[in-house]
C-alpha positions as CSV (number, residue, x, y, z in Angstrom):
1,M,122.0,117.2,47.7
2,A,119.4,114.9,48.9
3,L,117.3,116.6,51.6
4,K,117.2,114.1,54.4
5,I,113.5,113.6,55.6
6,P,113.0,112.7,59.2
7,T,111.2,109.4,60.1
8,G,109.3,108.4,63.0
9,A,108.4,110.7,65.8
10,S,111.5,110.2,67.6
11,S,113.9,112.3,65.0
12,L,110.8,114.7,64.8
13,F,111.4,116.2,67.9
14,K,114.1,117.6,69.7
15,E,116.4,115.3,71.9
16,G,114.5,114.2,75.3
17,Y,111.0,114.8,74.0
18,N,108.7,111.6,74.8
19,M,105.6,110.5,73.0
20,H,103.1,107.9,73.7
21,S,100.2,107.5,71.4
22,G,97.1,105.0,70.7
23,I,94.6,103.3,72.7
24,E,97.0,101.0,74.3
25,E,99.8,103.7,75.3
26,A,97.8,106.7,75.7
27,V,94.3,106.1,76.8
28,I,94.7,103.2,79.0
29,R,97.6,104.6,80.8
30,N,95.8,107.8,81.5
31,I,92.8,105.8,82.5
32,H,94.9,103.5,85.2
33,A,96.6,107.0,86.5
34,V,93.2,108.7,86.8
35,A,91.8,105.2,88.8
36,E,94.7,105.3,91.0
37,L,94.1,108.7,92.3
38,S,90.5,108.3,92.5
39,E,91.3,105.2,94.9
40,I,93.0,107.1,97.1
41,V,90.1,109.5,98.0
42,R,87.4,106.6,97.4
43,T,88.1,105.2,101.0
44,S,87.6,108.7,102.7
45,F,84.0,109.2,101.1
46,G,81.2,109.8,103.6
47,P,80.9,109.5,107.2
48,N,82.6,106.5,107.7
49,G,86.0,107.2,105.3
50,R,88.8,106.8,106.6
51,N,91.6,109.3,107.4
52,K,94.7,110.1,105.3
53,M,97.6,111.2,107.0
54,V,99.6,113.2,104.1
55,I,103.1,115.4,104.8
56,N,103.2,118.0,102.3
57,H,106.6,119.6,101.0
58,L,106.7,121.6,103.7
59,D,107.1,119.0,106.3
60,K,103.9,119.5,107.4
61,L,101.2,116.7,108.7
62,F,97.6,116.9,107.8
63,V,95.3,113.9,109.4
64,T,92.1,114.8,107.3
65,S,89.5,112.7,105.1
66,D,88.7,115.8,103.2
67,A,89.3,115.0,99.5
68,A,89.6,118.9,98.5
69,T,92.6,119.1,101.2
70,I,94.4,115.9,100.1
71,I,94.5,116.5,96.5
72,R,95.3,120.1,97.1
73,E,98.4,118.9,99.3
74,L,99.5,116.1,97.1
75,E,101.4,117.0,94.4
76,V,100.0,115.3,91.3
77,V,102.1,115.2,88.2
78,H,100.3,113.3,85.9
79,P,98.9,115.1,83.0
80,A,95.5,113.3,83.3
81,G,96.0,113.2,86.9
82,K,95.9,117.1,86.9
83,V,92.8,117.0,84.5
84,L,90.8,115.4,87.6
85,V,92.5,117.8,90.2
86,M,91.3,120.8,88.3
87,A,88.0,119.3,88.0
88,S,87.6,118.8,91.8
89,Q,88.7,122.0,92.5
90,Q,86.4,123.7,90.4
91,Q,84.0,122.0,92.5
92,E,85.2,123.2,95.8
93,H,85.5,126.7,94.4
94,E,81.7,126.6,93.0
95,M,79.9,124.8,96.2
96,G,82.6,123.9,98.5
97,D,81.2,120.8,99.2
98,R,81.0,117.4,97.4
99,T,84.6,117.5,95.6
100,N,85.2,113.5,96.6
101,L,82.2,112.7,94.8
102,V,83.8,114.4,91.3
103,M,86.9,112.3,91.9
104,I,85.3,108.8,92.3
105,L,82.8,109.3,89.6
106,A,85.4,110.3,87.3
107,G,87.9,107.3,88.2
108,E,84.7,105.1,88.0
109,L,83.7,106.5,84.5
110,L,86.8,105.7,83.1
111,R,87.2,102.3,84.5
112,K,83.7,101.3,82.7
113,A,85.2,103.1,79.4
114,E,88.2,100.7,79.7
115,Y,86.4,97.7,79.3
116,L,84.5,99.1,76.5
117,L,87.4,100.4,74.6
118,T,89.1,96.7,75.2
119,M,85.8,94.9,73.6
120,G,86.3,97.4,70.4
121,L,84.4,100.6,70.9
122,H,86.0,103.7,69.7
123,P,86.8,106.4,72.4
124,S,84.5,109.0,70.2
125,E,81.3,106.4,70.9
126,V,81.8,106.3,74.7
127,V,82.4,110.2,74.7
128,A,79.1,110.3,72.8
129,G,77.5,107.8,75.0
130,Y,78.7,109.7,78.3
131,E,77.3,112.7,77.3
132,L,74.2,111.6,76.3
133,A,73.6,110.1,79.8
134,R,75.0,113.2,81.7
135,D,72.5,115.2,80.0
136,K,69.8,112.7,81.0
137,A,71.4,112.6,84.3
138,M,70.4,116.7,84.4
139,E,67.2,116.3,83.3
140,E,66.3,113.7,86.0
141,L,68.0,114.9,88.6
142,E,65.5,118.2,88.5
143,K,62.5,115.7,89.0
144,L,64.2,114.2,92.0
145,C,64.0,117.3,94.5
146,V,62.2,116.2,97.8
147,R,62.1,118.8,99.5
148,T,62.6,122.6,99.5
149,L,64.1,125.0,102.5
150,E,61.7,127.7,103.0
151,T,62.8,131.4,103.2
152,P,63.9,133.2,105.5
153,L,66.0,130.5,106.6
154,T,65.7,129.6,110.1
155,T,68.2,127.7,112.6
156,E,65.9,124.5,112.3
157,S,65.9,124.3,108.3
158,L,69.8,125.4,108.0
159,I,70.7,122.4,110.7
160,L,68.5,120.0,108.6
161,A,70.7,120.8,105.4
162,L,74.1,121.3,107.2
163,R,73.9,117.7,109.1
164,P,74.7,115.3,106.3
165,T,77.8,117.6,105.0
166,L,79.0,118.1,108.4
167,A,78.5,114.3,109.6
168,A,80.7,113.4,106.3
169,K,83.7,115.3,107.9
170,Q,82.9,114.7,111.6
171,Y,80.7,111.8,112.4
172,G,79.1,112.1,115.7
173,S,79.7,115.6,116.0
174,E,77.6,116.7,113.0
175,D,74.7,118.1,115.4
176,L,76.7,120.3,117.6
177,L,78.7,121.7,114.5
178,A,75.3,122.3,112.7
179,K,73.9,124.3,115.2
180,L,77.4,126.2,115.7
181,V,77.7,127.0,111.9
182,A,73.6,128.0,111.7
183,E,74.1,130.2,114.7
184,A,77.1,132.0,113.2
185,V,75.4,132.1,109.9
186,L,72.3,133.9,111.2
187,A,74.2,136.2,113.3
188,V,75.7,137.8,110.1
189,M,73.0,136.9,107.7
190,P,72.2,140.8,106.0
191,K,68.5,141.5,105.1
192,E,69.3,140.7,101.5
193,A,69.9,137.0,101.7
194,K,71.9,136.9,98.5
195,N,74.5,139.7,99.8
196,F,75.8,136.8,102.3
197,N,79.6,136.7,102.2
198,V,81.5,133.7,103.7
199,D,84.2,135.9,105.0
200,N,82.2,137.0,107.8
201,V,82.2,133.8,109.2
202,R,85.7,133.0,111.0
203,V,87.1,130.3,112.8
204,V,89.6,130.8,115.5
205,K,91.3,127.2,117.4
206,I,92.4,128.0,120.8
207,M,94.2,124.4,122.4
208,G,92.3,122.9,125.5
209,G,88.9,121.6,126.4
210,G,86.9,119.6,124.2
211,L,84.8,120.2,121.1
212,N,81.7,120.6,123.2
213,S,83.0,123.7,124.8
214,S,83.1,125.5,121.4
215,R,80.9,128.4,120.8
216,V,79.7,131.2,118.8
217,I,81.0,134.8,119.3
218,R,79.7,137.8,117.6
219,G,82.3,139.9,116.2
220,M,86.1,139.1,114.9
221,V,88.0,137.1,117.0
222,F,91.9,137.6,117.6
223,G,93.5,134.7,119.7
224,R,95.7,136.9,121.7
225,S,95.5,139.8,124.5
226,P,96.2,143.5,124.0
227,E,99.9,144.5,124.4
228,G,99.5,147.1,126.9
229,T,97.3,148.4,130.1
230,C,94.3,149.5,127.8
231,Q,92.0,146.3,127.5
232,Q,88.7,147.9,126.3
233,A,87.3,150.8,124.4
234,V,83.7,151.3,123.5
235,N,82.6,153.4,119.9
236,A,86.5,153.6,119.2
237,K,88.3,155.2,116.1
238,V,90.8,152.5,114.9
239,G,93.8,153.0,113.5
240,V,95.6,150.1,111.3
241,F,99.6,150.1,110.8
242,T,101.4,147.6,108.7
243,C,105.0,148.9,110.3
244,G,107.0,148.7,113.0
245,I,105.4,150.7,116.1
246,D,109.1,151.8,117.2
247,I,111.6,154.2,116.5
248,A,112.7,154.5,113.2
249,Q,116.2,152.7,112.3
250,T,118.5,154.5,109.7
251,E,119.0,152.6,106.6
252,T,122.6,153.2,106.8
253,K,125.3,152.4,109.6
254,G,126.4,155.6,111.5
255,T,129.0,156.7,113.9
256,V,128.2,159.2,117.1
257,L,131.2,160.8,118.8
258,L,129.6,161.6,122.4
259,K,132.1,163.6,124.5
260,N,130.4,163.6,127.8
261,S,127.3,162.5,129.8
262,E,125.3,165.4,128.7
263,E,125.4,164.4,125.1
264,L,124.6,161.1,126.1
265,L,121.3,162.6,127.8
266,N,120.4,164.5,125.2
267,F,120.9,162.0,122.3
268,S,118.3,159.6,123.7
269,R,116.0,162.3,124.8
270,G,115.9,163.8,121.4
271,E,114.6,160.5,120.2
272,E,112.2,160.1,123.1
273,K,110.7,163.7,122.2
274,H,110.2,162.5,118.8
275,M,108.2,159.5,119.7
276,E,106.2,161.7,122.3
277,K,105.1,164.0,119.6
278,I,104.1,161.1,117.2
279,F,102.0,159.7,119.8
280,Q,100.3,162.7,120.8
281,E,99.5,163.2,117.3
282,L,97.6,160.1,117.4
283,A,96.0,160.8,120.5
284,D,95.0,164.3,119.1
285,S,93.6,162.6,115.9
286,G,90.8,160.7,118.3
287,M,92.3,157.3,118.0
288,K,91.8,154.8,120.8
289,V,92.7,151.3,119.0
290,L,96.0,150.9,117.5
291,I,96.6,147.5,115.3
292,A,99.9,146.8,114.6
293,G,100.8,144.4,111.6
294,S,104.6,144.2,113.1
295,S,106.5,144.7,116.4
296,V,105.7,147.2,119.0
297,G,108.7,148.7,121.1
298,E,108.7,149.3,124.3
299,L,109.1,153.2,124.5
300,A,106.1,153.3,121.7
301,L,104.1,150.9,124.3
302,H,105.0,153.4,127.0
303,Y,103.5,156.4,125.4
304,L,100.1,154.3,124.1
305,N,99.5,153.2,127.8
306,R,100.1,157.0,128.8
307,H,97.4,157.9,126.3
308,N,95.0,155.2,127.1
309,I,95.3,153.7,123.6
310,L,94.7,149.9,123.5
311,V,97.3,148.3,121.2
312,I,96.8,144.6,119.5
313,K,99.6,143.2,117.4
314,V,98.2,140.9,114.5
315,L,100.4,139.5,112.4
316,S,98.4,137.9,109.4
317,K,98.1,140.1,106.6
318,F,94.8,138.1,105.8
319,D,93.4,139.0,109.2
320,L,94.8,142.5,108.9
321,R,92.8,142.9,105.3
322,R,89.7,141.3,107.0
323,I,90.0,143.7,110.1
324,C,90.4,146.6,107.7
325,R,87.1,145.6,105.7
326,V,85.3,144.9,109.2
327,V,85.9,148.7,110.5
328,G,86.5,150.4,107.9
329,A,90.0,151.7,108.1
330,S,92.8,151.7,105.4
331,P,96.1,150.1,106.5
332,L,99.0,152.6,106.2
333,A,102.7,152.1,106.0
334,R,103.8,155.0,107.9
335,L,103.8,155.9,111.5
336,G,101.7,158.9,112.0
337,A,98.6,160.7,112.8
338,P,95.9,159.1,110.3
339,T,93.4,161.2,108.5
340,P,89.6,160.7,109.5
341,D,89.5,158.9,106.0
342,E,92.2,156.4,107.1
343,M,90.9,155.8,110.4
344,G,88.2,152.9,110.9
345,L,85.2,152.8,113.9
346,C,84.7,149.8,116.1
347,D,81.6,149.7,118.5
348,I,83.2,147.4,121.2
349,V,86.7,146.4,121.4
350,E,87.4,144.1,124.5
351,T,89.2,141.3,126.2
352,V,87.5,137.8,127.0
353,E,88.7,134.9,128.8
354,I,88.1,131.7,127.0
355,G,89.7,128.4,128.8
356,G,92.9,129.7,130.0
357,D,93.4,132.1,126.9
358,R,92.4,135.6,126.9
359,V,91.2,136.6,123.6
360,T,90.3,140.1,122.1
361,V,87.1,140.6,120.3
362,F,86.4,143.2,117.9
363,R,82.2,143.6,117.9
364,Q,80.6,145.9,115.4
365,E,76.7,146.0,115.5
366,G,76.3,147.6,111.8
367,E,74.6,144.7,109.3
368,A,77.3,145.3,106.5
369,T,80.4,144.7,108.9
370,R,78.9,142.3,111.2
371,T,81.0,139.2,111.7
372,A,80.6,135.8,113.7
373,T,83.7,133.6,114.9
374,V,83.4,130.1,115.8
375,V,85.8,129.5,118.7
376,V,86.7,126.1,118.3
377,R,88.2,124.1,121.0
378,G,90.3,120.4,120.8
379,A,93.1,118.6,122.2
380,T,95.5,118.5,119.2
381,T,96.1,120.7,116.5
382,N,94.9,118.5,113.9
383,Q,92.0,118.0,115.1
384,M,90.7,121.5,115.3
385,D,92.1,121.9,111.5
386,D,89.8,119.3,110.4
387,V,86.8,120.8,112.4
388,E,87.8,123.9,110.8
389,R,87.6,122.7,107.3
390,A,84.0,121.1,108.4
391,I,82.8,124.4,109.4
392,D,84.2,126.0,106.1
393,D,82.5,123.6,103.9
394,G,78.8,124.0,106.2
395,V,79.4,127.6,105.5
396,N,80.0,127.4,101.9
397,V,76.7,124.9,102.0
398,V,75.1,127.9,103.3
399,K,76.3,129.9,100.3
400,G,74.9,127.1,97.7
401,I,71.6,126.9,99.7
402,L,70.9,130.7,99.2
403,K,71.6,130.3,95.4
404,D,69.2,127.2,95.1
405,S,67.4,125.7,98.0
406,R,66.3,122.7,96.7
407,L,67.2,119.0,98.3
408,V,67.5,115.7,97.3
409,A,67.6,112.6,99.1
410,G,71.2,111.7,100.2
411,A,72.8,108.2,101.4
412,G,73.4,107.3,97.6
413,A,69.7,107.2,97.1
414,T,69.7,109.7,94.5
415,E,72.6,108.4,92.5
416,L,71.2,104.8,92.9
417,E,67.7,106.4,91.7
418,L,69.6,108.4,88.3
419,A,71.5,105.4,88.0
420,K,68.1,103.0,87.2
421,R,66.5,105.5,85.2
422,I,69.9,106.0,83.2
423,A,70.0,102.1,82.6
424,E,66.2,102.5,81.3
425,Y,66.9,105.1,78.7
426,G,70.2,103.2,77.6
427,E,67.9,100.2,76.7
428,K,65.8,102.5,74.4
429,T,69.0,104.2,72.9
430,P,69.6,102.8,69.3
431,G,73.4,102.5,68.2
432,L,76.7,101.9,70.0
433,A,76.3,104.9,72.2
434,Q,73.9,102.8,74.5
435,H,76.6,100.6,76.0
436,A,78.3,103.8,77.1
437,I,74.9,104.9,78.7
438,K,74.3,101.8,80.3
439,R,78.0,101.7,81.8
440,F,77.7,105.7,83.0
441,A,74.7,103.9,84.9
442,D,76.8,101.1,86.6
443,A,79.3,103.9,87.4
444,L,76.6,105.8,89.7
445,E,76.4,102.9,91.4
446,V,79.9,103.8,93.2
447,V,78.5,106.3,95.7
448,P,76.2,103.7,97.6
449,R,78.7,100.7,97.1
450,T,81.3,103.0,98.5
451,L,79.1,104.1,101.5
452,A,78.6,100.4,102.2
453,E,82.1,99.6,101.9
454,N,83.3,102.0,104.0
455,A,80.7,101.0,106.8
456,G,81.9,97.5,106.8
457,L,78.6,96.2,105.1
458,D,78.3,93.6,102.4
459,A,78.0,96.1,99.2
460,T,76.7,93.6,97.1
461,E,73.8,92.7,99.2
462,V,72.7,96.3,100.0
463,L,72.8,97.3,96.5
464,S,70.5,94.6,95.5
465,K,67.9,95.7,98.5
466,L,68.5,99.1,97.3
467,Y,67.8,98.5,93.5
468,A,64.6,96.0,94.9
469,A,63.5,99.1,96.8
470,H,63.9,101.5,93.9
471,N,62.2,99.2,91.6
472,E,58.7,99.1,93.8
473,S,58.9,102.9,93.8
474,D,60.0,106.0,91.9
475,E,60.4,108.1,94.6
476,G,64.0,107.3,94.8
477,V,64.6,108.0,98.7
478,V,66.0,104.9,100.0
479,G,69.2,105.1,100.5
480,V,72.4,103.0,102.4
481,D,71.9,102.8,106.5
482,I,75.5,103.3,107.5
483,E,74.5,102.3,111.2
484,G,74.0,98.8,110.4
485,G,70.5,97.1,110.6
486,S,68.7,96.1,107.5
487,G,71.8,98.1,105.4
488,T,68.6,100.3,103.7
489,L,66.5,103.4,105.1
490,D,64.5,105.8,104.0
491,A,66.4,109.3,103.8
492,A,63.9,111.8,103.5
493,K,62.4,110.2,106.8
494,A,65.9,110.1,108.3
495,E,66.3,113.6,106.8
496,I,69.4,112.7,105.4
497,Y,69.6,115.3,102.5
498,D,72.0,116.3,99.7
499,L,72.3,119.6,97.9
500,L,70.6,119.8,94.4
501,A,72.7,121.9,92.9
502,A,75.9,120.4,94.4
503,T,75.2,117.6,93.3
504,R,74.4,118.2,89.7
505,W,77.8,120.1,89.3
506,A,79.5,117.4,90.7
507,I,78.4,115.0,87.6
508,R,78.9,117.3,85.3
509,Y,82.4,118.1,86.4
510,G,82.9,114.1,86.8
511,C,81.6,113.4,83.5
512,D,83.5,116.6,82.1
513,A,86.9,115.2,83.4
514,A,86.3,111.7,82.2
515,V,85.5,112.9,78.6
516,S,88.4,115.3,78.3
517,V,90.9,112.0,79.4
518,L,89.0,110.0,76.9
519,R,89.3,112.3,74.3
520,V,93.1,112.3,74.6
521,D,95.0,109.9,72.1
522,S,98.8,111.1,72.2
523,I,100.9,112.2,75.1
524,I,103.6,114.6,74.1
525,M,106.3,115.4,77.3
526,S,109.3,117.6,76.1
527,R,112.1,117.4,78.3
528,Q,111.9,119.3,81.9
529,A,113.4,122.9,81.6
530,G,116.7,123.3,83.4
531,G,119.8,124.5,83.6
532,P,123.2,122.6,83.6
533,A,123.4,119.9,86.6
534,P,124.9,121.3,89.9
535,P,128.6,120.5,90.3
536,K,128.9,117.4,92.4
537,Q,130.5,117.8,95.9
538,N,134.0,116.5,96.3
539,P,133.7,113.9,98.8
540,N,137.4,114.6,99.9
541,W,137.2,117.9,100.1
542,D,138.8,117.9,103.9
543,D,141.7,116.0,102.7
544,D,145.2,117.5,102.6
């Protein structure tokens, strides 16, 4: 009997498989998908970047120009698009800033690669050229440092580094936000700066007022007042309970037969005595503050007020975890007197009024558990959410500064100087790789061009002025003036700086993502898993 040999990819795989291979079907298709994704976030780049209105799968609305948030909430399903998303998420994880640069650089590199591929170059030659250009960019970037922040960090030096990052998210409010972030960071900065923890700076949003009413409070702030009558405690022992503070309910239903009024009184009195005994034990243990992760019953609240114990509800498990770290307590899942090891200690717990809202502040004077909270005020929740994202980026920039405090010129100046130097390097490189190196240099122009376009300037005119300025001097500090005028400015004099480490990682991740996509020559997709289709509803089910 003759063996039937399958011919072609369609008979090689199970039914339902899709296969695309070759330059036209796989590589060009991937390039178009990535270019489209990078175009979405390109218009959100820089201080004049447009906002995107994203409604996610849970119907939550986001109005933001933060690329990390846009990409996180968009459910990208294209495999090449996912490579780019992973690269930008890694940048967010590594530096907490410049995720947009990863996206637009990778998209631009692939656009330039498409031209080279259609001209007949092999993807391997393009990849080799891009890798040479990336290594050259890393080498040249080290020479473009224009300033190093002195240590220990001061408010002025922090504001200097934070302003450009915050201006990209909240243009016009960067001075106010930079001052708030610098104040909060320095309030929690340990003696060993490298031990700085970004989690020690929190943001609490309180509706009302304007952004100018925002302020920093030393301590951990919860946006609600205590439940009972006790509103303040000093040098207090703190117990944290994740269970409900109430009479325990039985798991099974039971029936109780009561024959007279005496039995009815005794029945409820027994429960009350049991509750009283529990709260007497809590008071005897020395606990002055009780944090509940769930509901607090009325009877429980009565006994807690009687023993003068401050009670606050914290319904977020993340906040519960954080407060446990701040006060040094262990969260308990049962209601009962905690041991001394399970209880934490807090120097001051007080209620403060902000605007029309009362909030509770937990303040620690010890260095290891110091916390600062930025209280953000605003008219809409979307605006406050966006300010919160800007503050988070600012705190991450401080963490980056503590690792490497070197700064390069911002406003697209560094990227254009790199483009100039890599183009010169391409001219001296023999072989076909030189074409890809020159295209890499062209791709770096996307940063000043996008800044100019988003500011409503003539991008071609601005780029030609920038090239003229950069050819006159090798300092590489002339960038885009987004506020009009001549279209160019000295970024060092204008004090517009970018973190050298953030730029280095962004160029590396952007190039690596582009190279990963170019190395793909086939896309093989199996049919999505899923059981049998659900039965269709009979439209006439109600007919007799």
